[in-house]
N, C-alpha and C positions, 0 to 999 in steps of 0.2 A: 225369658225375662223374669228376674226375681220380683216377688211382690212383698218382700220383707221391708219393713221400714228402716231397719238398721242391718243391712246384709253383711255377711261375713267378709265378702270380697272388698268391702270399702277400704279396709286398712291397706290392702294391696294397691288400690288405686291411689291412695295418699302417698305410698312409697314411690310409685312411678312418677307422680306429679312432683314429688320432692326432688327426684333425680333430674327430671326435665328442667326444674328451676335452678339447677346447679347448687343445691344445698346438700350438706352432708347428713342433715337430720332436721326434723321438725319437733318442737316441744310444745305439747298442748295441755294446758292447765284447765281447770273447770270453766265451762262456758259453752257457747253454742257450737264451736268447732269440735270440742271433745265429745259433746253429745251427738253431733252429726256422725262422727267416725265410729263411736263405740256404743251409742245409746245410753251411756252412763251420765246421768244428771248429777254429777258430783257436787258436793257442798264446797263452796269457795272458802277454805279455811286457811289459817296461818300454817298449818301442816301441809306439806307439798303432796298434791296428787298431780301426776304428770304422765301423759302418754308420750313415749319417745318412739318416733318412727324414723329409723335410719334409712338413707337412700340405698345402702347395702347392708344387709344383716337383718336380724329378727327384731320386730317391735316388742316393746315391753312397757309396762305402766307401773310407776312408783306409786304406792298406796300406803298411807299411814296404817299401821296394824289395826288401829281402832276402827278404820273405815273398810277394812278388807271384806267383812261379810256383805256390806252394801254393794261393793264392787262385784263380788262373786255372784250376787243375786240379780244384778243388772244384766242387760244384754251383753255387756263387756265380758261377763263371765263365760259366755258361750263362743267367744272369738278365739282365734289362734294368737292370742296375745298373753305373754307371761305376766302375771300379776306379781310384783315384787314388793312384799311388805317391808316396811322399815319401822324401827323402834324409836322411842323417844330420845335415846342417847345417840342415835345415828345422825350422820349428815347426808340427807337424801340427795342433795345436789352433787356431792362428791361420789356417792354410790352410782348415780345415773351417769356421771361423766366417765367413771371407770369402765362402763360397759360400751363406751363409744370409742372409735379410733382416735388416737392422740393427735392426728394431723388434720382434724376437721378445719376447713377454711371458713365455712359459713354455715350458720344454723338459723332456722326459722323459729321465732318464738311467737306464741299465741298473741293475737292482737289484744286480748283482754288479760294477759298475764300481769299480775301485780308487779310494779316496778321493783319492789324489794326482791322478788323471786328472779326477775330478769337479771338483776345485779348479782345475785348469788350464783346463777348459771354463768354469768360472765367471768366471775372469779374461778369457777370450777373448770371452765373451758377457755383458758386465757388466750389461746391462739385463734379462736373462732370469732369471726364477725357476726354480730346479731342483726338479723333483718326480720321484718314482719312476716309471719307465716300466712297472713290472711290471703295473699294473692295465690298461694298454693291451694288453699281450701276453696277459694272463690271459684276457681275453674270447675270444681266438682259441685259445689252447693248451688250455683246459679241455675242449673238445669235440674228440675225436680223429676224424680222417678215416678212411675205409676203409683207406687205406694205413698209417696209424699203428696202427690196430687189428691189421692183419696183422703189423706189426712187433712189437707186444706179444704177439700169439699165438705168434710164432716165439720170442720171449724166454721166454715161459711154458713152451713145449715143451722148450727147452734146459735150463731149471732143473729141470724135472720129471725129465729124464734124469739129472741130477746126484743128485737125491734117490733115484732107483732104485739108485744106486751106494752110497749111504750104509750100508746094512746090511752090506756087505762091508768097510767101513772101521771100524765101531764095534765094538771088542772090549774086554773087561775087561783092565785092565793098560796100556792105551794112555793117553797124556795127551790132554787137549782140544786142545792145540797140535798134536800129531802128527796127530790126526784132521782138524783145521781145515786143516793144510797139504795133506793129500791131497784134501780137498774143494776147496780153491782150485785145485789142479791140474786137477781134474775140471771145474770151471766153465770153464776155458779150453779143455779138451779137447772139451767139448760145444758149443763155438761162440761163447762170449763173447769180446769183445775185451779186457775188463778184469774183474778181481774187485773188487766194491765192498765187500762185507763177508761175513764168515763168523762166525756165532755158534754155538758148540758149548757149551751150558750143561748140564753134568752135575750130578746130585744137587742140592745147595743152590744152585748157580749157575743152575739152571733157573728159580729164583724171581726172578732178576734179568733182566728183558727185554732189557737191553743188555749182558749179560755178555761180557767179552773172554776168548777162549780163553787158558788159561794152562797151567801145569805140573801142574794137578790130575790125578791118575790116576783114570780111570773104573773104578768098582767094580761087581761083580756085583749085579744087582737094582736098578740106578740108572736112573731115567728121564733122557733127554737131549733137550733142545730144540735143533733144528738150524734156524736161520734164515739163509738164504743169498740172495745176489743179485749180479748183475753187469750190465755194459753190453754190448750186442751191437754188432757193426760198424755197424749202422744208427743207433746212438746211443740206442736205446730200451732200457729197463731191465727186469730181472726181479727178483722178490722173492717168496719162498715159505718158509713155516715148516711143518715136520712134526715128529712126536714119535716117539722110539724108546726102547726099554728093553733093557738088556743083561741078558737073563734074565728071571725072573719079577718083574713089577712089584708094588709095594706095594698092598694092598687100598684104602687111602685115596686113592691116586692114581687107581686105576681108577674109583672112585666119582665124583670130580669130572671125570675125563676124559669120562665119558658126558655130563655136564652141558655141558661145553665143546663137544662135537660137536653137541649139540642147539642150542646158542646160535649157533654158527657157521652152521649150516644155516638158522636162522631169520633171521639178518641177511642172508644171501645171498638168501633167498626174498623179502625185503622190497624188494629193489632193482627199481625200475621207474620210468619217467618220472613226474614230478610228486611223488614221495615225497621227503621232505627227508632230508639226511644224518643229522640228529639222530634221525629215526624209524628209520633203519637201525641206528644205534647202540643205540637203546632196545630194538629187537626182540631182540637177543641179551643185552643187559645185564640186562633184566628177568628173563630165564630164570635167569641166573647169580645175581642177587640173590634170587630166589624160592627157590633151592636153598640159600641161606645163605652164598654165596661172594662177595657183592657187594663187600665191602671188599678182596677179593683180585683184583679187576679194576680197575686204577687208571690205565689209559691209554685213549686214544681207540680206537675200533674200526678206523679206517683212515685212509689218506692217498692222495691222488692219485698217479699214476705216469705217466711218459712219458719225456721226455728227462732227467728227474730222478727219483730214487727217491722223493723226497718233494716233491709239488707239489699244487696245488688239484685237486679239492675234498677237504677234510678231513672225515672221517666222525666227527662229534663233536657232543655236546649243544651247542645254541646255533647251529649252522649250519642255517639254514632256507631256504637257496637250493635250489629244487627241482632234482632230478636231471633230466638231459636225455640223450637218446641220444648216445653217443660219450664220455661221461664215464667215465674209467677210474680205478679205485682198489682198494686192498686192503680185505679184510674179515678182521680178525685179532683176535678176542677172545682173552683169556688169563685164566688163573686161576693165582695164584702164592701159595699159602698157606704154602709152606715145609714141610718141608725139600726140596721139589721144586716144579716148576711146569710149566705146559703152555700152548702157544699154537698155534692152527691158523690158517694164513693162505693165502688165495687172492687173486689179482688177478682182478677182474671188470670187465666193460664193460657199462654200461647200454645196453640195446637199445630198440627201439620198443615192446616189450611185456614186458620183464623184464630179464634179464641173461645174458651169456655169460661163463663162467669161462675164464680163460686158463691155469689149472692144472687138471690132470685126475688127478693121483696120488691114491690113496685117503687119506682123512682118518684112518683108524683107526690106533691105536697099532701100531707095527712092532716085533716082538720080534727082537732080534739075538742071535747066539751069544756 
């Protein structure tokens, strides 16, 4: 089994998946799919960079000559993929089309391809129906390799270290924005390449799962939801939510926080091969509903994670695709009755007989000074 994060054989797997999907080729411009296949974190520019993987034939990547050194120095430069540089006066769409069979019936275009580029490819391949390439890549990306799990484990450990710093940052009299700024600095200091998001929801803002840190001053006795994540140099993401209170928490908050801890444990315990995502969702949701807080848990239980913070599989009612080893996702039930709220989030990976958590910090409420 390969332990490389971006193994050479991945391009071949994409070609096989392209043929199984009945496509003549897939066209991958900068974004998570291109990085997954080649390891090249290409800049999204108006100049076309595009990996072309035909169902039959050799793959190649169109690269602006200005960006050729970067492509060669990336993991893509070590793959069996021809890098085809093009100059400012060339039409890269026509050059790419000329390398493909003239009778292509269907091509997959990257889900994140700019519309203007998709239209240029449509003109260059007039007989080919364009479909989203995401389903082709999804079948590969949804099950993480051992190397990918190791990258997620590293990301989880890094964000755990940030959460251990949070009690020293949360003080009455500070604004959410001030705390969020310090947390963002800590995310970088603990090994991430970029900060993807920082939610510091104090008091009533804790009842808004996607609250933006603002100039609200944190008051004594207020619970605070801290949901944070970033992207590691590997390209793999972290995401974890923990809960804090500046001083003595309200009694009503403690009552539903105990319910939330039980629900999160139950959903995690439900994770194993063959179980459906909707069953994982129900395991915690039923506990919350039975305690009388059902209407206050109004989002899905989780989302997949990897090269993107949100990707397949989604842990939600209606998703009946059985879990398989290597699937990685968040388990993050929440209760938001106001005038405060709480959410507990771990990233987990489905294993052969259960799950492995990527986050290991305690789930209990942390009291800060």
